[in-house]
C-alpha positions in Angstrom: -84.6 -117.2 -38.6 -83.4 -120.3 -38.7 -85.1 -123.3 -37.1 -82.3 -123.6 -35.0 -81.8 -120.2 -33.7 -86.0 -120.4 -33.1 -87.1 -121.0 -29.4 -89.4 -123.9 -28.7 -92.3 -121.7 -28.9 -91.4 -119.5 -32.2 -90.7 -122.9 -33.6 -94.3 -124.6 -32.4 -95.9 -121.5 -33.8 -94.3 -121.7 -37.1 -95.3 -125.2 -37.3 -98.9 -124.6 -35.9 -99.0 -122.1 -39.0 -97.4 -124.3 -41.3 -100.3 -126.7 -41.1 -103.4 -124.5 -40.9 -102.5 -122.4 -43.7 -101.7 -125.7 -45.6 -105.0 -127.3 -44.4 -107.0 -124.3 -45.2 -106.3 -124.4 -48.9 -106.0 -127.4 -49.1 -110.0 -128.0 -48.0 -112.4 -127.6 -50.5 -114.8 -126.2 -48.5 -112.5 -123.3 -46.8 -112.5 -119.7 -47.2 -109.6 -120.2 -49.7 -111.4 -122.7 -52.1 -108.9 -124.1 -54.9 -105.7 -123.2 -55.2 -104.8 -121.6 -58.8 -101.8 -122.8 -60.1 -100.0 -119.8 -60.1 -100.2 -120.1 -55.6 -97.8 -122.3 -53.8 -97.7 -122.1 -49.6 -94.3 -121.3 -47.9 -94.0 -123.7 -45.5 -93.8 -121.2 -42.3 -96.9 -119.0 -43.7 -99.9 -118.5 -46.1 -98.4 -117.2 -49.3 -99.7 -116.0 -52.5 -96.9 -115.5 -55.2 -97.8 -114.7 -58.8 -94.8 -115.4 -60.7 -95.5 -113.5 -63.6 -96.8 -110.6 -61.8 -94.0 -110.5 -59.7 -93.6 -107.3 -58.0 -90.0 -106.0 -56.7 -91.8 -105.7 -53.0 -93.5 -108.8 -50.6 -96.1 -107.6 -48.5 -96.0 -109.4 -44.7 -99.5 -108.8 -43.7 -99.4 -108.4 -39.7 -103.0 -108.7 -38.3 -102.5 -106.4 -34.6 -105.1 -108.3 -32.4 -105.6 -105.7 -29.3 -106.9 -102.3 -29.7 -104.9 -100.8 -26.8 -106.9 -96.7 -26.9 -110.5 -98.6 -26.0 -112.2 -99.1 -22.3 -113.7 -102.3 -22.7 -112.4 -105.7 -25.1 -114.6 -106.6 -27.8 -112.8 -105.4 -30.7 -109.2 -107.2 -30.1 -110.4 -109.2 -33.8 -110.4 -106.7 -36.6 -108.2 -108.1 -38.3 -109.9 -110.9 -39.2 -112.6 -109.5 -41.5 -109.7 -108.5 -43.6 -109.3 -112.0 -43.8 -112.4 -112.9 -44.0 -113.1 -110.5 -47.5 -109.7 -112.2 -49.2 -107.3 -110.1 -48.5 -104.6 -112.2 -49.9 -106.2 -113.4 -53.0 -107.0 -110.1 -53.9 -103.7 -108.7 -53.5 -102.6 -111.7 -55.7 -105.3 -110.2 -58.4 -103.5 -107.1 -58.3 -100.2 -108.4 -58.9 -98.6 -108.2 -55.5 -96.6 -110.7 -53.3 -98.3 -111.3 -50.2 -97.5 -113.6 -46.9 -100.4 -113.9 -44.2 -97.8 -114.0 -41.1 -100.6 -114.6 -38.8 -100.9 -112.0 -35.8 -98.3 -110.3 -33.8 -98.1 -112.3 -30.1 -99.6 -109.9 -27.2 -100.3 -111.0 -24.0 -103.8 -111.9 -22.8 -103.0 -110.3 -19.5 -103.3 -106.3 -20.3 -105.2 -104.2 -17.9 -108.5 -102.4 -19.3 -108.6 -98.8 -17.4 -109.0 -94.9 -17.4 -106.7 -94.1 -15.3 -105.3 -90.8 -16.3 -103.6 -89.8 -18.1 -103.0 -92.9 -20.7 -106.0 -95.4 -20.7 -105.1 -99.0 -20.4 -101.4 -98.4 -19.5 -99.4 -99.8 -19.4 -100.2 -101.8 -22.2 -100.2 -99.9 -25.1 -96.1 -99.6 -24.3 -96.3 -103.7 -24.3 -97.7 -103.4 -27.8 -95.5 -101.4 -29.4 -92.5 -103.5 -28.2 -94.3 -106.5 -29.6 -95.1 -105.2 -32.8 -91.7 -103.4 -33.0 -89.9 -106.8 -32.2 -92.1 -108.7 -34.8 -91.3 -106.2 -37.6 -87.5 -105.5 -37.8 -86.7 -109.0 -39.0 -88.5 -107.6 -42.3 -87.9 -104.2 -42.1 -83.8 -105.6 -42.3 -84.7 -107.3 -45.7 -85.0 -105.4 -49.0 -88.6 -105.3 -50.5 -89.7 -106.6 -47.5 -93.2 -104.2 -46.2 -95.2 -105.0 -43.4 -98.6 -104.4 -43.8 -100.4 -104.0 -40.4 -104.0 -104.3 -40.4 -106.7 -104.5 -37.1 -104.7 -102.3 -35.2 -105.3 -98.8 -33.2 -103.4 -95.1 -34.6 -100.9 -96.1 -31.0 -99.2 -99.0 -33.2 -97.6 -96.1 -35.7 -95.2 -95.5 -31.9 -93.3 -99.1 -32.5 -93.9 -99.2 -36.4 -92.0 -96.3 -36.3 -89.8 -97.7 -33.2 -88.1 -100.7 -35.0 -88.0 -98.5 -38.6 -85.4 -96.1 -36.4 -83.7 -98.6 -34.9 -83.1 -100.0 -38.6 -82.7 -97.0 -40.9 -81.4 -94.4 -38.1 -82.3 -91.4 -39.3 -83.4 -91.5 -42.5 -87.0 -92.4 -41.4 -90.5 -90.5 -41.8 -93.8 -90.8 -41.1 -97.0 -90.5 -43.6 -99.6 -90.1 -40.9 -103.1 -89.8 -42.9 -106.0 -89.0 -40.7 -108.9 -86.8 -39.1 -107.3 -85.9 -36.6 -103.8 -84.8 -35.7 -103.4 -87.3 -32.8 -101.2 -84.9 -31.4 -102.9 -84.5 -27.3 -99.9 -84.4 -24.9 -100.5 -86.3 -22.1 -102.7 -84.6 -18.7 -102.8 -86.1 -15.5 -106.3 -84.4 -14.9 -108.1 -86.5 -17.2 -107.7 -90.5 -19.2 -107.1 -90.3 -22.8 -106.4 -92.9 -25.0 -102.7 -93.4 -26.3 -103.8 -93.1 -30.0 -105.3 -89.9 -29.5 -101.6 -89.2 -28.0 -99.4 -90.8 -31.2 -97.9 -88.2 -33.1 -96.9 -86.2 -29.9 -95.3 -89.7 -28.4 -93.5 -89.9 -31.4 -92.0 -86.1 -31.4 -91.4 -85.6 -27.8 -89.3 -87.0 -25.0 -91.4 -88.5 -21.8 -91.3 -91.2 -19.2 -93.8 -92.9 -21.6 -91.9 -93.8 -24.2 -87.6 -93.7 -25.3 -87.2 -90.7 -27.3 -88.5 -88.7 -29.0 -88.4 -91.4 -31.3 -88.5 -88.4 -34.5 -88.4 -85.2 -35.1 -91.3 -83.1 -35.8 -89.5 -82.6 -39.5 -89.9 -86.3 -39.8 -93.5 -86.4 -39.8 -96.6 -85.2 -42.4 -100.1 -84.9 -41.1 -102.3 -85.3 -44.3 -106.0 -85.0 -44.4 -107.1 -84.1 -40.8 -110.4 -82.1 -40.5 -109.8 -81.1 -36.4 -106.6 -79.0 -35.6 -103.7 -79.6 -34.4 -103.6 -79.4 -30.0 -99.9 -78.6 -29.8 -97.3 -76.5 -31.5 -95.2 -77.9 -34.1 -93.4 -75.3 -36.2 -91.5 -77.8 -38.7 -94.0 -80.7 -38.8 -95.4 -81.3 -42.4 -99.5 -80.5 -42.8 -101.6 -80.8 -45.5 -105.1 -79.9 -43.8 -108.3 -81.5 -45.3 -109.2 -77.8 -47.1 -105.9 -77.7 -48.7 -105.8 -81.2 -50.0 -109.1 -80.2 -51.5 -107.1 -76.6 -52.9 -104.7 -78.1 -54.3 -105.8 -81.1 -55.7 -106.2 -84.8 -53.8 -103.2 -86.4 -56.0 -101.2 -83.1 -56.6 -101.4 -82.5 -52.4 -99.9 -86.5 -52.3 -97.3 -85.4 -54.9 -96.5 -82.7 -52.8 -96.0 -84.4 -49.4 -94.4 -87.1 -51.1 -91.5 -84.2 -52.8 -90.7 -83.0 -49.0 -89.7 -86.0 -47.9 -86.1 -86.8 -48.3 -84.9 -89.2 -51.4 -82.7 -91.7 -48.7 -86.2 -92.0 -46.3 -87.6 -95.3 -45.5 -91.3 -94.2 -45.6 -94.0 -95.4 -43.0 -97.1 -94.9 -44.4 -100.1 -95.1 -41.4 -104.0 -94.8 -42.6 -106.3 -94.3 -39.8 -109.4 -94.6 -41.8 -111.3 -92.2 -39.9 -109.8 -89.4 -42.7 -113.3 -90.2 -44.5 -116.5 -89.1 -43.8 -119.3 -91.0 -41.8 -121.6 -91.1 -45.1 -118.3 -93.0 -46.7 -117.3 -94.8 -44.3 -119.3 -95.7 -40.9 -116.9 -98.2 -39.7 -114.6 -96.3 -38.2 -113.7 -96.1 -34.6 -114.4 -92.5 -34.0 -116.5 -91.6 -37.4 -115.7 -88.1 -38.6 -118.8 -86.3 -40.1 -116.6 -84.2 -42.0 -113.4 -85.7 -44.1 -112.3 -87.1 -47.4 -114.5 -89.0 -50.0 -113.6 -92.1 -50.7 -113.3 -91.4 -53.7 -110.7 -89.0 -52.9 -109.0 -91.3 -50.3 -108.5 -93.5 -53.7 -106.7 -91.0 -55.5 -105.1 -90.3 -52.6 -103.6 -93.6 -51.9 -103.1 -94.1 -55.1 -100.5 -92.0 -55.2 -98.9 -92.5 -51.7 -98.8 -96.7 -51.3 -96.8 -96.5 -55.5 -94.0 -94.5 -54.0 -90.7 -97.0 -53.7 -89.8 -95.6 -50.5 -92.7 -97.1 -48.9 -91.3 -99.7 -45.9 -94.1 -100.3 -43.4 -98.2 -99.8 -44.6 -100.6 -99.9 -41.6 -104.4 -99.7 -41.7 -105.6 -98.7 -38.5 -109.2 -97.8 -36.4 -111.2 -100.1 -38.6 -114.1 -101.3 -36.1 -115.6 -104.6 -37.1 -118.3 -104.3 -35.0 -119.8 -101.6 -36.8 -119.0 -103.4 -40.3 -122.2 -106.2 -40.2 -122.3 -106.9 -43.8 -118.3 -107.0 -44.0 -119.0 -103.7 -46.8 -116.7 -101.5 -45.1 -113.8 -103.4 -45.2 -114.7 -104.7 -48.4 -113.9 -101.0 -49.0 -111.2 -100.8 -47.6 -109.4 -103.8 -49.4 -110.7 -102.0 -52.3 -108.7 -99.2 -51.5 -105.3 -100.9 -50.8 -105.4 -103.4 -53.6 -106.0 -100.1 -56.2 -103.1 -98.4 -54.3 -100.8 -101.3 -54.4 -102.2 -103.0 -58.1 -99.4 -103.6 -60.5 
């Protein structure tokens, strides 16, 4: 986008980001400290490029400052914790190109309620459209990969919507989650959009134009809580099966079933990990992958060249006072993307 095509608000925001990013790096007392020689700032964002280890991908980090599935406000700024533990400089050390693009602009007036069937509706739909509009420009460029942090599981509807708009039917979602997230809307009870995410992706309804994808375009990996709907042709590798096959082999098997022409959206809900290893997920599970198993699985999945979107969801910063949990998540991400 050129400056001439931007709205006044967009242009002002980019100039603000430019000034803020530059000040953050220059200030010796800031959280970034002194910028290394191999780092430069692009004028419109905070950018880390390592010329000697430049990869074919550039990761565009985007915070999503709202947990649309939650009933009460208070956990909308979870993306900041990733920045506090130096996500950008850690990606640099891993040999990646990365740009902190700030947060997706989300309206401040979104409702919080528990009226059936979807909590806080139409907030989730508004957020999906905001996310979709923000990531589409990156998806139109070769090698540009949006990396979403601080979001809930329902964000996959917005990112899949964007990916399908750019790549048509050549899209596949790898959904790594402790749950199947396929509950159907029920007028008798209020459920979060996150709990309906896979259902909304693959079913036609009044809540989302679609279905966005066929069931065969989704593979759910690592679940320990049984699906609530029937999915005859949806890919599925349960936690027990993953351990029986072997974690790395299961990851390779999941990738092998996806067409070579597909653009892959990799979604990671951190409640796929067991509570003792990742107590900072929004809904911790007693049963789940160990941290080392997750490291092995993501080490396979993140290296696939077809990955076009990455999203880490359901991290609850309010439970992570010492930021040990988010540090482990950044370790996991950087290990998987390391060149």
